[in-house]
C-alpha positions, 0 to 999 in steps of 0.5 A: 637889488632892492632890499625888502623890508617886511612891508615890501615883502608882503606887497610883493607876495600879493602880486599876481605872477607873470607867465609866458614871455614876461616870466621868461624875461624875469628869469633871464634878468635874474640869472644874468644880472640884468637890471629890470623894474621890480615886480611892484614897479612893474605892476605900478607901470601897468596900472599907470599905463591903463590910467593914462591910455597913451598913444605914444610912450618914450622910454629911456633905458631899454635893457632887454625890453621887459618894461617896453613889452609890459607897457605895450599892453596899455597903448591905445590902438595903433600906439607906439613906444620909442625906447632908447638903449646904448648897449649893443648887447642889450639892443640885440637881446631886446629886439629878439624879445620884442619879436617874440612878443610880436611887437616889432611894429609897436616898439622901436629901439633907438640905438645911441647915447640917451642924452644925444638921442633925446636932444635930436628927437622932436616928437610928443609923448603921452608918457615918458618912462625914465630908467637909465643912468641915474647920474644923468637924470638931470641932463635927460629931464629938459628934453623929456619935459619938452617932448611930454604933452601937457596932461602927460606923465613922466615916471622916473624909476630908482629915484631913492637909489638904495635908500641913499637919497634919504639917508646919509648913513647909507651913502657909499663914498663912490656913489656920492656924486650920483646921490647929489645929482639925484637929489638935485633932480628930485628938487627940480621935479618938485619945484617946477611949477609946470609939474605936479610930482609925487615920490613913492617908496615903491621898489627903489623909489618912483617919482610920478610927475604930471605935466599940468594943463593950462586949465589946471589950478 
């Protein structure tokens, strides 16, 4: 759970509340301790999706299908989302929710370990949403970038990891390895000459990485 400061509390209070299935999924996630994107990150994804207008989206980390269903509304006509999940319980629940949303022909779940699945995929995507095991982001990155089209957008969630990435005093000893790996991941994103990256303190931290076109200066 992301702790809210007064600024974040105010921002969250301004957001339009979801209804129907999305509200149902939010309540299920809260009641069953399933991690889904925070309300402010959910709204950011909607805005980014509408700006990018993607035909194909890759999501790493499906959980109950909440963010995939959210992003489906930004797809161009005939667009598709491929989403990767390894936990069987989550896969079953996500398929049920995707069917409820009438999106079974739009969202496809790929079952398996994300690192292995990514290595085997050979598609191109306009947008990649990374929201899986934080300590594995460095391993996921090369294949995510390989499949991201030039001019595409990589969105990485939870990159400030409960404030521990920015503040040594907040680091829990058992989380030190994850913190170090996330810091390395962010350094790679920011130093990669093929990317323009911005890190936002929204939710638990979001990194936006635009893959440059040859014509970009």
